[in-house]
C-alpha positions as CSV (number, residue, x, y, z in Angstrom):
1,X,50.1,129.4,175.5
2,X,47.8,132.4,174.9
3,X,46.0,130.5,172.2
4,X,45.4,127.5,174.5
5,X,44.2,129.9,177.2
6,X,41.7,131.3,174.7
7,X,40.5,127.8,173.8
8,X,40.0,127.1,177.5
9,X,38.0,130.3,177.7
10,X,35.8,129.3,174.8
11,X,35.1,126.0,176.4
12,X,34.2,127.8,179.6
13,X,31.8,130.2,177.8
14,X,30.2,127.2,176.0
15,X,29.6,125.5,179.3
16,X,32.1,122.7,178.6
17,X,33.5,122.9,182.1
18,X,35.4,119.6,182.1
19,X,37.2,120.6,178.9
20,X,37.8,124.1,180.2
21,X,39.4,122.8,183.4
22,X,41.5,120.3,181.5
23,X,42.8,123.1,179.2
24,X,43.4,125.5,182.1
25,X,45.6,122.9,183.8
26,X,47.7,122.6,180.7
27,X,47.9,126.4,180.5
28,X,49.0,126.6,184.1
29,X,51.7,123.9,183.6
30,X,52.9,125.7,180.4
31,X,53.1,129.0,182.2
32,X,55.1,127.5,185.0
33,X,57.6,126.2,182.5
34,X,57.7,129.5,180.6
35,X,58.1,131.6,183.7
36,X,60.4,129.3,185.5
37,X,58.1,128.3,188.3
38,X,54.8,129.2,189.9
39,X,55.7,132.7,191.1
40,X,54.2,134.7,188.3
41,X,50.9,136.6,188.2
42,X,49.6,134.8,185.2
43,X,50.0,131.5,187.0
44,X,48.1,132.8,189.9
45,X,45.2,134.1,187.8
46,X,45.1,130.8,185.9
47,X,45.0,128.9,189.3
48,X,42.2,131.2,190.5
49,X,40.2,130.7,187.3
50,X,40.7,126.9,187.5
51,X,39.6,126.9,191.1
52,X,36.4,128.8,190.3
53,X,35.5,126.3,187.6
54,X,36.2,123.3,189.9
55,X,34.3,124.8,192.8
56,X,31.3,126.5,191.0
57,X,30.8,124.2,188.0
58,X,32.2,120.8,188.7
59,X,31.5,120.5,192.5
60,X,35.2,119.6,193.2
61,X,35.7,121.8,196.2
62,X,38.7,119.8,197.5
63,X,40.7,120.3,194.4
64,X,39.5,123.8,194.1
65,X,40.8,124.6,197.5
66,X,44.2,123.5,196.5
67,X,44.2,125.9,193.5
68,X,42.7,128.8,195.6
69,X,45.5,128.3,198.2
70,X,48.1,128.2,195.4
71,X,46.7,131.5,193.9
72,X,46.7,133.1,197.4
73,X,50.3,132.1,198.0
74,X,51.5,133.4,194.7
75,X,49.6,136.7,195.1
76,X,51.1,137.2,198.5
77,X,54.6,136.3,197.4
78,X,54.3,138.9,194.6
79,X,53.0,141.6,196.9
80,X,49.6,141.6,195.1
81,X,47.5,141.6,198.2
82,X,45.4,144.6,197.0
83,X,44.4,143.0,193.7
84,X,40.8,142.0,193.1
85,X,41.9,138.4,192.3
86,X,43.6,138.3,195.8
87,X,40.5,139.5,197.7
88,X,38.3,137.2,195.7
89,X,40.6,134.3,196.4
90,X,40.6,135.0,200.1
91,X,36.8,135.3,200.1
92,X,36.5,131.9,198.4
93,X,38.9,130.3,200.9
94,X,36.9,131.8,203.8
95,X,33.7,130.1,202.5
96,X,35.3,126.6,202.6
């Protein structure tokens, strides 16, 4: 899954946002399977990254909002409310 995540990152850096989002969705689903559900930090970070792409690059704020909420829920359930990802997620949700 790390290789697939790296490929998604390459697409993101190349400006291929649709391909990046598609690959991050597969990465997220794979991590959910590997870690036995959504309650893992790497799933939350992937959800956050995907939400940012959807919101900033693909103008899909509705779908982005779903992933921002998922990331926030996971961060809170893991007690990661002081992480930068958590504060960035909350700031993004506040702007919607």
